[in-house]
C-alpha positions as CSV (number, residue, x, y, z in Angstrom):
1,X,0.1,0.1,0.1
2,X,2.9,2.4,0.8
3,X,4.4,1.6,-2.7
4,X,1.1,2.8,-4.2
5,X,1.3,5.9,-2.4
6,X,4.8,6.9,-3.3
7,X,4.0,6.0,-6.8
8,X,1.1,8.3,-7.0
9,X,2.8,11.1,-5.0
10,X,5.6,10.9,-7.5
11,X,3.2,10.6,-10.6
12,X,1.6,13.8,-9.4
13,X,4.9,15.6,-8.7
14,X,6.1,15.0,-12.4
15,X,2.7,16.1,-13.7
16,X,2.9,19.3,-11.9
17,X,6.1,20.0,-13.5
18,X,4.8,19.1,-17.0
19,X,1.9,21.4,-16.6
20,X,3.6,24.8,-16.6
21,X,5.5,23.6,-19.7
22,X,2.5,22.7,-22.0
23,X,0.6,25.8,-20.7
24,X,3.6,28.2,-22.3
25,X,3.7,26.2,-25.5
26,X,-0.3,26.8,-25.9
27,X,-0.6,30.4,-25.4
28,X,-3.5,32.6,-26.7
29,X,-5.6,35.6,-26.0
30,X,-8.3,32.8,-25.2
31,X,-6.8,31.4,-22.6
32,X,-7.4,31.6,-18.7
33,X,-5.1,29.5,-16.7
34,X,-5.1,26.2,-18.0
35,X,-8.5,26.6,-19.8
36,X,-8.9,27.6,-23.3
37,X,-12.4,29.1,-23.6
38,X,-14.0,28.2,-27.4
39,X,-17.3,29.8,-27.0
40,X,-19.8,31.3,-24.5
41,X,-23.4,31.6,-25.1
42,X,-25.6,33.4,-22.9
43,X,-29.7,32.7,-22.7
44,X,-31.7,35.6,-21.4
45,X,-34.8,34.7,-19.8
46,X,-36.5,37.9,-17.9
47,X,-34.0,39.1,-15.6
48,X,-31.9,35.7,-15.4
49,X,-29.5,34.3,-17.6
50,X,-28.0,30.7,-18.4
51,X,-24.1,30.9,-19.4
52,X,-23.0,27.8,-21.4
53,X,-19.2,28.1,-21.3
54,X,-17.5,25.7,-23.8
55,X,-13.5,25.2,-23.2
56,X,-10.7,22.9,-23.2
57,X,-8.5,21.6,-20.4
58,X,-4.8,21.2,-20.9
59,X,-3.9,17.5,-21.2
60,X,-1.7,17.4,-17.9
61,X,-4.1,19.4,-16.1
62,X,-7.1,16.7,-16.9
63,X,-5.4,14.2,-15.1
64,X,-4.8,16.6,-11.7
65,X,-8.3,17.4,-11.8
66,X,-9.4,13.9,-12.0
67,X,-7.6,13.4,-9.1
68,X,-8.0,16.4,-6.8
69,X,-11.3,17.5,-7.9
70,X,-13.3,20.2,-9.8
71,X,-12.8,22.9,-7.3
72,X,-10.1,24.9,-9.2
73,X,-11.8,24.4,-12.3
74,X,-15.1,26.1,-10.9
75,X,-13.3,28.8,-9.7
76,X,-11.5,29.4,-13.1
77,X,-14.8,29.4,-15.1
78,X,-16.7,31.5,-12.6
79,X,-13.5,34.0,-13.0
80,X,-13.1,34.1,-16.4
81,X,-17.0,34.2,-17.0
82,X,-16.7,37.5,-14.9
83,X,-20.7,37.3,-13.7
84,X,-21.7,38.6,-10.2
85,X,-23.7,36.0,-8.4
86,X,-22.8,33.2,-11.1
87,X,-23.4,29.6,-9.5
88,X,-22.2,26.6,-11.7
89,X,-25.4,24.1,-12.5
90,X,-23.3,21.6,-14.1
91,X,-19.6,21.2,-14.9
92,X,-17.3,19.0,-17.1
93,X,-13.6,18.5,-18.8
94,X,-15.3,20.6,-21.8
95,X,-18.3,22.8,-21.0
96,X,-19.7,24.5,-17.8
97,X,-23.3,26.1,-17.3
98,X,-23.6,29.0,-15.0
99,X,-27.0,30.1,-13.7
100,X,-26.8,33.9,-13.4
101,X,-30.0,35.5,-11.4
102,X,-30.8,39.4,-11.8
103,X,-28.1,39.8,-14.5
104,X,-30.6,42.0,-16.6
105,X,-32.3,45.3,-15.4
106,X,-36.1,44.8,-15.3
107,X,-38.7,47.4,-16.3
108,X,-42.3,47.7,-14.9
109,X,-43.7,47.4,-18.3
110,X,-42.3,43.8,-18.9
111,X,-39.1,44.7,-20.7
112,X,-35.7,44.0,-19.9
113,X,-32.0,45.2,-20.7
114,X,-28.9,43.4,-20.4
115,X,-26.0,46.0,-20.5
116,X,-22.4,45.7,-21.6
117,X,-20.4,43.0,-20.0
118,X,-16.9,42.2,-19.8
119,X,-15.1,38.7,-19.7
120,X,-11.7,38.2,-18.0
121,X,-10.6,36.1,-21.3
122,X,-11.0,36.7,-25.2
123,X,-14.0,34.6,-26.3
124,X,-13.8,33.4,-30.1
125,X,-17.9,33.1,-30.1
126,X,-20.0,34.9,-27.9
127,X,-23.6,34.1,-28.5
128,X,-26.4,36.2,-26.9
129,X,-29.9,35.1,-27.2
130,X,-33.0,37.0,-25.9
131,X,-36.5,36.2,-26.5
132,X,-36.9,38.2,-29.6
133,X,-33.4,37.9,-31.2
134,X,-29.9,36.3,-31.3
135,X,-26.6,38.3,-31.6
136,X,-23.1,36.8,-32.5
137,X,-19.7,38.3,-32.1
138,X,-16.4,37.3,-32.7
139,X,-13.1,37.3,-30.8
140,X,-14.5,39.7,-28.1
141,X,-13.8,40.1,-24.3
142,X,-16.8,42.1,-23.9
143,X,-20.5,42.3,-25.0
144,X,-20.0,45.8,-26.4
145,X,-23.8,47.2,-26.5
146,X,-26.6,46.6,-24.3
147,X,-29.7,44.2,-25.7
148,X,-33.3,45.2,-25.0
149,X,-35.9,42.8,-24.8
150,X,-39.6,41.5,-23.8
151,X,-40.9,39.3,-21.3
152,X,-41.5,35.6,-22.5
């Protein structure tokens, strides 16, 4: 049993040294730590939003995430998305679904407005869907304009 524990410890140490080397090889504007963002989709329903983030996790880190858990991955995703009060409903090695309550301003007449938003990483494809329309932005770090929409 001790040999297995020592072997696992040596493996984790070697993996920890290999991760920084692979991270510098794949540096790009779409990276946030060890994740590379591929797309973000925001679905607006009344004053709330569901945010689907698609990403890739560096190969060396995938092993560590399996052994050590998703805690750091959860933190990276919520930081990169940069939404206040976001909670993760689903997370995996290639995508996460965040629920964000109160992300849009509600007006008394049944209309809503989702204002500009900054991400902490460049997003290759950003899709924002409201009940009335869909907008797509490419290679952006922010939603550049607000979106108005009606109650569903």
